[in-house]
MARZAVEX-516056 format. One record per residue (C-alpha): residue number from 0; residue in three letters; chain; x, y negated, z. Coordinates in Angstrom, 3 decimals. Example, Ala and Ser with C-alpha at 12.3 -4.5 7.8 and 13.67 -1.06 7.14 Angstrom:
seq, type, mol, x, y, z
0, ALA, A, 12.300, 4.500, 7.800
1, SER, A, 13.670, 1.060, 7.140
//
This chain:
seq, type, mol, x, y, z
0, MET, A, 0.000, 0.000, 0.000
1, ALA, A, 2.781, -2.412, 0.936
2, GLU, A, 4.575, -1.717, -2.339
3, LEU, A, 1.351, -2.289, -4.302
4, LEU, A, 0.853, -5.666, -2.605
5, LYS, A, 4.408, -6.653, -3.535
6, GLN, A, 3.785, -5.771, -7.161
7, VAL, A, 0.494, -7.673, -7.283
8, ASP, A, 2.125, -10.656, -5.547
9, ALA, A, 4.920, -10.745, -8.134
10, LEU, A, 2.327, -10.512, -10.905
11, VAL, A, -0.027, -13.283, -9.755
12, TRP, A, 2.836, -15.651, -8.878
13, GLY, A, 4.722, -14.936, -12.075
14, PRO, A, 5.633, -17.412, -14.805
15, GLY, A, 2.018, -17.545, -16.015
16, MET, A, 0.627, -18.891, -12.729
17, LEU, A, 3.456, -21.396, -12.279
18, ALA, A, 2.979, -22.601, -15.864
19, PHE, A, -0.780, -22.910, -15.277
20, MET, A, -0.282, -25.010, -12.148
21, LEU, A, 2.398, -27.241, -13.644
22, GLY, A, 0.529, -27.479, -16.937
23, THR, A, -2.671, -28.548, -15.193
24, GLY, A, -0.785, -31.198, -13.239
25, LEU, A, 0.937, -32.521, -16.376
26, TYR, A, -2.341, -32.547, -18.298
27, LEU, A, -4.048, -34.533, -15.536
28, LEU, A, -1.087, -36.890, -15.152
29, VAL, A, -1.078, -37.759, -18.851
30, ARG, A, -4.861, -38.059, -19.038
31, MET, A, -4.845, -40.332, -15.963
32, ARG, A, -2.249, -42.538, -17.707
33, PHE, A, 0.245, -41.706, -14.939
34, LEU, A, -1.845, -43.704, -12.448
35, PRO, A, -1.133, -41.357, -9.495
36, VAL, A, 2.596, -42.102, -9.861
37, ARG, A, 2.137, -45.762, -10.821
38, ASN, A, -0.210, -46.371, -7.882
39, LEU, A, 1.769, -44.404, -5.290
40, GLY, A, 2.707, -47.671, -3.591
41, TYR, A, -0.965, -48.634, -3.346
42, ALA, A, -1.795, -45.219, -1.898
43, LEU, A, 0.891, -45.584, 0.767
44, ARG, A, -0.451, -49.036, 1.648
45, CYS, A, -3.906, -47.485, 2.110
46, VAL, A, -2.426, -44.984, 4.556
47, THR, A, -0.721, -47.690, 6.604
48, GLY, A, -3.857, -49.854, 6.636
49, ARG, A, -2.377, -52.639, 4.527
50, GLU, A, -5.096, -52.090, 1.901
51, ARG, A, -8.591, -52.418, 3.314
52, GLU, A, -11.449, -50.389, 1.903
53, ALA, A, -14.120, -52.301, 0.029
54, GLY, A, -17.515, -51.974, 1.627
55, LYS, A, -19.349, -51.017, -1.554
56, ILE, A, -17.690, -50.020, -4.810
57, GLY, A, -20.885, -49.267, -6.655
58, LYS, A, -22.633, -46.157, -7.853
59, ARG, A, -19.911, -45.118, -10.274
60, GLY, A, -17.283, -45.880, -7.670
61, GLY, A, -18.492, -42.916, -5.696
62, ALA, A, -19.936, -44.492, -2.547
63, ALA, A, -21.062, -42.067, 0.133
64, ASP, A, -24.642, -43.221, -0.369
65, ARG, A, -26.473, -46.133, -1.981
66, THR, A, -26.128, -48.326, 1.109
67, GLY, A, -22.336, -47.923, 1.046
68, LYS, A, -22.353, -46.868, 4.723
69, ARG, A, -19.586, -44.589, 5.847
70, LYS, A, -20.824, -41.536, 7.655
71, GLY, A, -17.879, -39.160, 7.668
72, GLU, A, -16.742, -37.199, 10.670
73, ILE, A, -13.175, -38.532, 10.954
74, SER, A, -11.147, -41.513, 9.755
75, PRO, A, -9.311, -41.349, 6.406
76, LEU, A, -5.985, -41.364, 8.277
77, SER, A, -7.121, -38.492, 10.531
78, SER, A, -8.170, -36.622, 7.412
79, LEU, A, -4.694, -37.097, 5.937
80, THR, A, -2.883, -36.021, 9.099
81, THR, A, -5.058, -32.897, 9.277
82, GLU, A, -4.240, -32.145, 5.635
83, LEU, A, -0.562, -32.690, 6.392
84, ALA, A, -0.810, -30.432, 9.433
85, ALA, A, -2.035, -27.651, 7.143
86, THR, A, 0.748, -28.167, 4.573
87, ILE, A, 3.755, -29.208, 6.683
88, GLY, A, 4.715, -25.795, 7.972
89, THR, A, 7.473, -23.242, 7.830
90, GLY, A, 7.766, -23.849, 4.082
91, ASN, A, 9.420, -27.201, 4.759
92, ILE, A, 12.186, -25.498, 6.747
93, VAL, A, 12.331, -21.836, 5.754
94, GLY, A, 10.909, -22.244, 2.224
95, VAL, A, 13.435, -24.863, 1.127
96, ALA, A, 16.349, -22.818, 2.469
97, THR, A, 15.099, -19.689, 0.697
98, ALA, A, 14.599, -21.556, -2.588
99, MET, A, 18.091, -23.069, -2.522
100, MET, A, 19.691, -19.721, -1.744
101, LEU, A, 17.826, -17.717, -4.392
102, GLY, A, 17.655, -20.470, -7.007
103, GLY, A, 20.761, -22.405, -6.081
104, PRO, A, 20.896, -26.055, -4.978
105, GLY, A, 19.253, -27.001, -8.289
106, ALA, A, 15.965, -25.607, -6.988
107, LEU, A, 15.556, -28.815, -4.982
108, PHE, A, 15.444, -30.861, -8.199
109, TRP, A, 12.593, -28.781, -9.617
110, MET, A, 10.790, -28.831, -6.283
111, ILE, A, 10.746, -32.642, -6.304
112, LEU, A, 9.761, -32.785, -9.981
113, ALA, A, 6.868, -30.390, -9.361
114, ALA, A, 5.750, -32.587, -6.451
115, PHE, A, 5.450, -35.660, -8.682
116, VAL, A, 3.330, -33.621, -11.083
117, GLY, A, 1.311, -32.320, -8.116
118, LEU, A, 0.268, -35.855, -7.144
119, SER, A, -2.325, -35.833, -9.918
120, THR, A, -3.689, -32.403, -8.992
121, LYS, A, -3.980, -33.315, -5.317
122, PHE, A, -5.700, -36.579, -6.209
123, ALA, A, -8.253, -34.890, -8.463
124, GLU, A, -9.216, -32.031, -6.145
125, SER, A, -9.571, -34.334, -3.120
126, MET, A, -11.501, -37.000, -5.025
127, LEU, A, -13.921, -34.370, -6.339
128, ALA, A, -14.352, -32.880, -2.857
129, VAL, A, -15.518, -36.249, -1.489
130, LYS, A, -17.740, -37.005, -4.484
131, TYR, A, -19.604, -33.692, -4.311
132, ARG, A, -19.711, -33.292, -0.540
133, THR, A, -23.034, -32.707, 1.143
134, ARG, A, -24.476, -32.510, 4.640
135, ASP, A, -24.895, -29.327, 6.631
136, GLU, A, -27.808, -28.466, 8.908
137, SER, A, -26.389, -30.664, 11.697
138, GLY, A, -26.000, -33.689, 9.420
139, SER, A, -22.213, -33.540, 9.153
140, PHE, A, -20.410, -33.965, 5.847
141, VAL, A, -18.948, -30.773, 4.363
142, GLY, A, -17.171, -30.345, 1.073
143, GLY, A, -14.285, -28.808, -0.790
144, PRO, A, -13.708, -26.986, -4.088
145, MET, A, -16.562, -24.530, -3.402
146, TYR, A, -19.068, -27.412, -3.188
147, THR, A, -17.501, -29.114, -6.204
148, MET, A, -18.017, -25.908, -8.174
149, LEU, A, -21.555, -25.498, -6.843
150, TYR, A, -22.771, -29.037, -7.576
151, GLY, A, -20.390, -30.376, -10.211
152, PHE, A, -19.544, -27.479, -12.534
153, PRO, A, -21.517, -27.841, -15.801
154, LEU, A, -22.565, -24.162, -15.863
155, ARG, A, -24.499, -23.797, -12.608
156, ARG, A, -24.427, -19.995, -12.379
157, MET, A, -20.740, -19.918, -13.163
158, GLY, A, -20.143, -22.689, -10.637
159, ARG, A, -22.030, -20.773, -7.936
160, LEU, A, -19.975, -17.646, -8.644
161, LEU, A, -16.661, -19.522, -8.681
162, GLY, A, -17.571, -21.356, -5.480
163, GLY, A, -18.368, -18.110, -3.688
164, LEU, A, -15.140, -16.472, -4.824
165, TYR, A, -13.099, -19.497, -3.811
166, ALA, A, -14.666, -19.555, -0.336
167, LEU, A, -14.024, -15.822, 0.133
168, PHE, A, -10.365, -16.159, -0.851
169, ALA, A, -9.999, -19.222, 1.400
170, VAL, A, -11.288, -17.321, 4.439
171, PHE, A, -8.765, -14.531, 3.906
172, ALA, A, -6.003, -17.092, 3.300
173, SER, A, -6.865, -18.859, 6.570
174, PHE, A, -6.380, -15.634, 8.526
175, GLY, A, -3.149, -14.769, 6.705
176, MET, A, -1.092, -17.725, 5.487
177, GLY, A, -2.841, -20.240, 7.746
178, ASN, A, -2.630, -18.226, 10.954
179, MET, A, -0.828, -14.876, 11.255
180, THR, A, 2.279, -15.792, 9.283
181, GLN, A, 2.629, -19.047, 11.230
182, SER, A, 2.175, -17.508, 14.693
183, ASN, A, 4.657, -14.789, 13.757
184, SER, A, 7.233, -17.397, 12.719
185, ILE, A, 6.860, -19.136, 16.087
186, ALA, A, 7.089, -15.888, 18.081
187, VAL, A, 10.146, -14.619, 16.207
188, SER, A, 12.023, -17.923, 16.448
189, PHE, A, 11.306, -18.172, 20.200
190, ARG, A, 12.483, -14.590, 20.759
191, GLU, A, 15.724, -15.130, 18.860
192, THR, A, 16.480, -18.562, 20.345
193, PHE, A, 15.068, -18.428, 23.873
194, GLY, A, 14.587, -14.677, 24.477
195, ILE, A, 10.826, -15.024, 25.038
196, PRO, A, 8.863, -11.820, 24.156
197, GLU, A, 6.452, -12.139, 21.232
198, ALA, A, 3.468, -11.089, 23.369
199, LYS, A, 3.951, -13.980, 25.807
200, THR, A, 4.314, -16.494, 23.004
201, GLY, A, 1.257, -15.031, 21.274
202, LEU, A, -0.874, -15.232, 24.412
203, ILE, A, -0.030, -18.892, 25.006
204, LEU, A, -0.628, -19.746, 21.353
205, THR, A, -3.992, -17.957, 21.368
206, ILE, A, -5.242, -19.856, 24.408
207, MET, A, -4.106, -23.197, 22.978
208, VAL, A, -5.662, -22.523, 19.568
209, ILE, A, -9.039, -21.478, 21.010
210, LEU, A, -9.202, -24.508, 23.307
211, ILE, A, -8.500, -26.884, 20.430
212, VAL, A, -10.617, -25.356, 17.663
213, LEU, A, -13.709, -24.964, 19.851
214, GLY, A, -14.079, -28.742, 19.605
215, GLY, A, -14.379, -28.617, 15.817
216, ILE, A, -12.897, -31.060, 13.315
217, ARG, A, -12.991, -34.028, 15.698
218, SER, A, -10.906, -32.180, 18.284
219, ILE, A, -8.517, -30.903, 15.615
220, SER, A, -8.128, -34.333, 14.023
221, ARG, A, -7.418, -36.002, 17.363
222, ILE, A, -4.555, -33.575, 17.940
223, THR, A, -3.119, -33.881, 14.428
224, LEU, A, -3.441, -37.694, 14.409
225, TYR, A, -0.719, -37.885, 17.056
226, MET, A, 1.062, -34.572, 16.556
227, VAL, A, 1.841, -34.877, 12.834
228, PRO, A, 3.623, -38.274, 12.931
229, CYS, A, 5.569, -37.262, 16.055
230, MET, A, 6.726, -33.901, 14.736
231, ALA, A, 7.556, -35.366, 11.319
232, LEU, A, 9.620, -38.142, 12.918
233, PHE, A, 11.339, -35.587, 15.178
234, TYR, A, 12.411, -33.504, 12.193
235, ILE, A, 13.262, -36.462, 9.922
236, LEU, A, 15.626, -37.882, 12.539
237, GLY, A, 17.344, -34.516, 12.953
238, ALA, A, 17.749, -33.892, 9.212
239, GLY, A, 18.792, -37.509, 8.735
240, ALA, A, 21.523, -37.092, 11.361
241, VAL, A, 22.915, -34.063, 9.497
242, ILE, A, 23.005, -36.033, 6.239
243, VAL, A, 24.542, -39.177, 7.780
244, LEU, A, 27.287, -37.266, 9.579
245, HIS, A, 28.156, -35.482, 6.312
246, LEU, A, 27.746, -38.604, 4.195
247, ASP, A, 31.111, -38.129, 2.524
248, ARG, A, 29.846, -34.839, 1.066
249, LEU, A, 26.515, -36.257, -0.140
250, PRO, A, 27.703, -37.361, -3.633
251, GLY, A, 29.149, -33.903, -4.260
252, GLY, A, 25.979, -32.266, -3.009
253, LEU, A, 23.804, -34.403, -5.289
254, ALA, A, 26.048, -33.654, -8.261
255, GLU, A, 25.810, -29.913, -7.540
256, ILE, A, 22.002, -30.123, -7.327
257, LEU, A, 21.766, -31.821, -10.724
258, ARG, A, 24.387, -29.566, -12.334
259, MET, A, 22.738, -26.325, -11.224
260, ALA, A, 19.243, -27.622, -12.062
261, CYS, A, 20.102, -28.266, -15.704
262, SER, A, 22.636, -25.543, -16.528
263, GLY, A, 21.456, -22.873, -18.933
264, GLU, A, 24.061, -20.424, -17.731
265, ALA, A, 24.597, -18.806, -14.332
266, VAL, A, 26.890, -21.021, -12.284
267, ALA, A, 28.603, -20.847, -8.910
268, GLY, A, 31.160, -22.635, -6.843
269, GLY, A, 31.412, -26.124, -5.398
270, MET, A, 28.804, -26.830, -2.764
271, GLY, A, 26.935, -23.748, -3.965
272, GLY, A, 29.560, -21.468, -2.489
273, ALA, A, 28.852, -17.837, -3.397
274, VAL, A, 25.395, -18.590, -4.823
275, VAL, A, 24.984, -17.752, -8.503
276, ALA, A, 21.887, -19.077, -10.271
277, SER, A, 20.665, -20.223, -13.651
278, MET, A, 18.315, -23.013, -14.662
279, GLN, A, 15.523, -20.446, -14.905
280, ASP, A, 16.167, -19.292, -11.336
281, ALA, A, 16.277, -22.874, -10.066
282, MET, A, 13.020, -23.727, -11.816
283, ARG, A, 11.233, -20.568, -10.666
284, TRP, A, 12.091, -20.875, -6.983
285, GLY, A, 11.914, -24.660, -6.834
286, VAL, A, 8.454, -24.869, -8.374
287, SER, A, 6.993, -21.904, -6.480
288, ARG, A, 8.277, -23.027, -3.060
289, GLY, A, 7.183, -26.590, -3.780
290, VAL, A, 3.661, -25.396, -4.489
291, PHE, A, 3.636, -23.329, -1.294
292, SER, A, 4.804, -26.373, 0.642
293, ASN, A, 2.323, -29.044, -0.501
294, GLU, A, -0.516, -26.760, -1.692
295, ALA, A, -1.317, -29.045, -4.638
296, GLY, A, -3.564, -26.926, -6.842
297, LEU, A, -4.926, -24.680, -4.086
298, GLY, A, -7.698, -27.171, -3.245
299, ALA, A, -7.754, -26.500, 0.498
300, GLY, A, -6.830, -30.100, 1.314
301, GLY, A, -10.080, -31.234, -0.306
302, ILE, A, -12.040, -29.473, 2.448
303, THR, A, -10.541, -31.836, 5.029
304, ALA, A, -10.755, -34.859, 2.718
305, ALA, A, -14.522, -34.318, 2.450
306, ALA, A, -14.899, -35.014, 6.188
307, ALA, A, -13.310, -38.465, 5.893
308, ASP, A, -15.188, -41.592, 6.923
309, THR, A, -14.967, -43.316, 3.543
310, ALA, A, -17.251, -44.909, 0.968
311, SER, A, -14.984, -44.183, -1.997
312, PRO, A, -13.915, -40.760, -3.280
313, VAL, A, -11.205, -42.388, -5.406
314, ARG, A, -9.612, -44.185, -2.463
315, GLN, A, -9.630, -40.973, -0.432
316, GLY, A, -8.062, -39.200, -3.400
317, TYR, A, -5.208, -41.700, -3.323
318, ILE, A, -4.792, -41.236, 0.443
319, SER, A, -4.842, -37.441, 0.164
320, MET, A, -2.256, -37.343, -2.603
321, THR, A, 0.282, -39.079, -0.331
322, GLY, A, 0.383, -35.765, 1.522
323, VAL, A, 2.424, -34.393, -1.394
324, PHE, A, 4.806, -37.335, -1.057
325, PHE, A, 5.315, -36.924, 2.695
326, ASP, A, 5.436, -33.132, 2.611
327, THR, A, 7.687, -32.405, -0.359
328, ILE, A, 9.234, -35.589, -1.719
329, LEU, A, 10.247, -36.735, 1.781
330, ILE, A, 10.567, -33.830, 4.243
331, CYS, A, 11.586, -31.052, 1.832
332, THR, A, 14.088, -33.383, 0.161
333, LEU, A, 15.681, -34.200, 3.526
334, THR, A, 15.928, -30.485, 4.330
335, GLY, A, 17.499, -29.773, 0.951
336, LEU, A, 20.026, -32.601, 1.231
337, ALA, A, 20.935, -31.494, 4.759
338, LEU, A, 21.607, -27.969, 3.471
339, SER, A, 23.557, -29.204, 0.474
340, CYS, A, 25.842, -31.767, 2.091
341, SER, A, 26.547, -29.626, 5.183
342, GLY, A, 28.177, -27.014, 2.942
343, VAL, A, 26.349, -24.000, 4.395
344, ILE, A, 24.784, -22.720, 1.153
345, GLY, A, 26.635, -19.511, 0.318
346, MET, A, 27.759, -18.828, 3.897
347, ARG, A, 27.637, -15.262, 5.181
348, ASP, A, 26.893, -13.798, 8.604
349, GLU, A, 29.101, -11.425, 10.586
350, ASN, A, 27.788, -8.496, 8.517
351, GLY, A, 28.750, -10.136, 5.245
352, CYS, A, 25.154, -10.941, 4.202
353, LEU, A, 24.270, -14.301, 2.687
354, LEU, A, 22.465, -16.606, 5.088
355, THR, A, 18.927, -17.542, 4.034
356, GLY, A, 15.698, -18.881, 5.486
357, THR, A, 15.767, -19.909, 9.137
358, ALA, A, 19.364, -18.732, 9.645
359, LEU, A, 20.608, -20.992, 6.834
360, THR, A, 18.794, -24.041, 8.203
361, ILE, A, 20.098, -23.333, 11.713
362, ALA, A, 23.637, -23.151, 10.300
363, ALA, A, 23.199, -26.584, 8.692
364, PHE, A, 21.886, -28.216, 11.869
365, SER, A, 24.537, -26.463, 13.969
366, THR, A, 27.266, -28.330, 12.069
367, VAL, A, 26.029, -31.445, 13.890
368, PHE, A, 24.193, -30.247, 16.996
369, GLY, A, 26.311, -27.183, 17.816
370, ARG, A, 24.412, -24.525, 19.759
371, MET, A, 21.489, -26.915, 20.064
372, GLY, A, 20.989, -26.571, 16.317
373, GLY, A, 19.114, -23.289, 16.805
374, SER, A, 16.874, -24.829, 19.465
375, PHE, A, 16.191, -27.844, 17.249
376, VAL, A, 15.151, -25.731, 14.275
377, SER, A, 13.072, -23.390, 16.463
378, MET, A, 11.176, -26.323, 17.965
379, GLY, A, 10.646, -27.754, 14.497
380, ILE, A, 9.233, -24.435, 13.276
381, ALA, A, 6.991, -24.200, 16.363
382, LEU, A, 5.543, -27.686, 15.905
383, PHE, A, 5.051, -27.374, 12.159
384, ALA, A, 3.565, -23.874, 12.335
385, PHE, A, 1.210, -24.647, 15.239
386, ALA, A, -0.127, -27.693, 13.405
387, THR, A, -0.746, -25.490, 10.371
388, ILE, A, -2.683, -22.966, 12.469
389, ILE, A, -5.175, -25.465, 13.890
390, ALA, A, -5.629, -27.356, 10.608
391, TRP, A, -6.243, -24.191, 8.585
392, GLU, A, -8.938, -23.172, 11.076
393, TYR, A, -11.175, -26.001, 9.895
394, GLN, A, -10.543, -25.235, 6.243
395, GLY, A, -11.278, -21.548, 6.754
396, GLU, A, -14.343, -22.318, 8.870
397, CYS, A, -15.863, -24.528, 6.156
398, ALA, A, -15.322, -21.758, 3.608
399, PHE, A, -16.872, -19.242, 6.026
400, ALA, A, -19.895, -21.506, 6.588
401, PHE, A, -20.343, -21.811, 2.818
402, LEU, A, -20.592, -18.029, 2.568
403, VAL, A, -22.907, -17.346, 5.542
404, ARG, A, -24.995, -20.560, 5.160
405, LYS, A, -25.509, -20.754, 8.938
406, LYS, A, -23.344, -23.053, 11.038
407, ARG, A, -24.120, -21.189, 14.271
408, TYR, A, -21.945, -18.309, 13.100
409, CYS, A, -18.929, -20.637, 12.992
410, LEU, A, -18.436, -20.274, 16.751
411, LEU, A, -17.769, -16.579, 16.201
412, TYR, A, -15.283, -17.452, 13.458
413, ARG, A, -13.393, -19.774, 15.846
414, PHE, A, -12.985, -17.045, 18.477
415, VAL, A, -11.923, -14.444, 15.914
416, TYR, A, -9.463, -16.924, 14.417
417, GLY, A, -7.941, -17.546, 17.845
418, LEU, A, -7.571, -13.820, 18.569
419, ILE, A, -5.886, -13.249, 15.203
420, THR, A, -3.209, -15.704, 16.342
421, PHE, A, -2.134, -13.141, 18.946
422, VAL, A, -2.180, -10.296, 16.417
423, GLY, A, 0.065, -12.283, 14.098
424, ALA, A, 2.574, -12.991, 16.871
425, ILE, A, 3.166, -9.328, 17.745
426, CYS, A, 2.971, -7.703, 14.305
427, THR, A, 5.412, -7.152, 11.465
428, LEU, A, 4.013, -9.199, 8.625
429, GLU, A, 5.664, -8.309, 5.332
430, ALA, A, 2.376, -6.994, 3.939
431, VAL, A, 0.446, -9.960, 5.359
432, TRP, A, 2.789, -12.402, 3.607
433, ASP, A, 2.224, -10.650, 0.279
434, PHE, A, -1.542, -10.490, 0.848
435, SER, A, -1.632, -14.187, 1.774
436, ASP, A, 0.324, -15.141, -1.332
437, ILE, A, -2.187, -13.240, -3.451
438, MET, A, -5.126, -15.029, -1.798
439, ASN, A, -3.464, -18.385, -2.445
440, ALA, A, -3.115, -17.563, -6.125
441, LEU, A, -6.734, -16.408, -6.321
442, MET, A, -7.813, -19.687, -4.673
443, ALA, A, -5.849, -21.687, -7.228
444, LEU, A, -7.407, -20.091, -10.317
445, PRO, A, -11.037, -21.278, -9.880
446, ASN, A, -9.886, -24.587, -8.379
447, LEU, A, -7.634, -25.475, -11.313
448, LEU, A, -10.290, -24.400, -13.804
449, CYS, A, -12.838, -26.651, -12.102
450, VAL, A, -10.437, -29.602, -11.995
451, ILE, A, -9.702, -29.271, -15.720
452, VAL, A, -13.404, -29.082, -16.614
453, LEU, A, -14.226, -32.168, -14.524
454, SER, A, -11.084, -34.124, -15.436
455, GLY, A, -13.001, -36.475, -17.742
456, MET, A, -15.246, -37.583, -14.897
457, VAL, A, -12.222, -37.977, -12.596
458, CYS, A, -10.556, -40.313, -15.103
459, ARG, A, -13.735, -42.402, -15.528
460, GLU, A, -14.111, -42.811, -11.763
461, MET, A, -10.444, -43.737, -11.421
462, LYS, A, -10.653, -46.309, -14.213
463, HIS, A, -13.778, -47.883, -12.709
464, TYR, A, -12.183, -48.043, -9.255
465, GLU, A, -9.044, -49.653, -10.635
466, LYS, A, -11.154, -52.268, -12.422
467, CYS, A, -13.208, -53.062, -9.289
468, THR, A, -10.307, -53.230, -6.834
469, LYS, A, -7.729, -54.788, -9.185
470, ILE, A, -4.895, -52.625, -7.890
471, SER, A, -1.573, -54.395, -8.216
//
């Protein structure tokens, strides 16, 4: 069974899927006249509050209702921090290290390039989620790709089928990639760094998760509103210190990244040490790990965006797409530069095996922090992974509610989700990782199809918003 999952995982995340995701992003970017990239500064100003939201954009501008009143559950900033909590996870630490070991330092170049393309995909899926959101039986806003497919897809029966499949895959992904893999990463890192048994770590995590998620999206958003900026700043300062204290090696590291990203032949040496990789390897691992990091194309971020207290789907789309910037273009880039300029890529352990993943990142931070490097990385993994667990609960719960149509069953989902945290902490998860990867790919297929079909409407809404707000 485990071998079958590995084969299916390699198949669904092969060149075809990566080309589909990148191709969709490029298609949207060109059709949007590169506005997501051109207006990135405006989007960042919206996040910081320097751009105020207009009270009423008009019917085509996508107001929440005809009165222009905002009736979302959480603020746009809380929505973004919850989205970031779901995406800023072990991929920003472990994923970057793995990509740069398997694909060479050049993988970082393709990771950043894929992120710029992903801005358009993230914008479109989040904007659509807000536009087609609806109210549940308690009067709260709910949305996401499954509702976009249900209410916005031109072929209603096909949209209903695609929405149901997406929700089913999202529920399984929330248990796997959103929960078990994250809790396992925390438990393993705490055992290796601090000697704490996995069962103890799992028990504490389970109690914390249940206490937080029982309060719903408002409780989750309150935690992420403060937790995400603090943990991001904590990690940025640490990675920045590694780069600054190896500043003399930074030009060489950057040159090696560019050289190995664009070389058609297998190369090695320099900052790459014993790593041998081609342009194809760099592209494959850089793009795939970038997608895993920021989740642009999976559509899950749109579920949280739909709960935002906003009158304009387009403005929320701009705010949501900054998650790709913060997650990949900022944090993953800092991780990659820290690895490159510290000279640890290609290092081997005492058994002669190449360092990768967590061990490689710890080696980079240890060049500056000594033995504290392991503790620093472990705490970073714990913060990032725990934030992912609680944020994915809401996304999985909304998908679950879409399937069962009764909100009262969501309380059961929250308890089950909390208990699965403990299971993830004490289990070996190779098969779960493969299964989660497969669910992510299956989520992406209907989401990308829906975004392509509705891309014309997205462009019209964006053009109208730009005309009304006079973005400069």
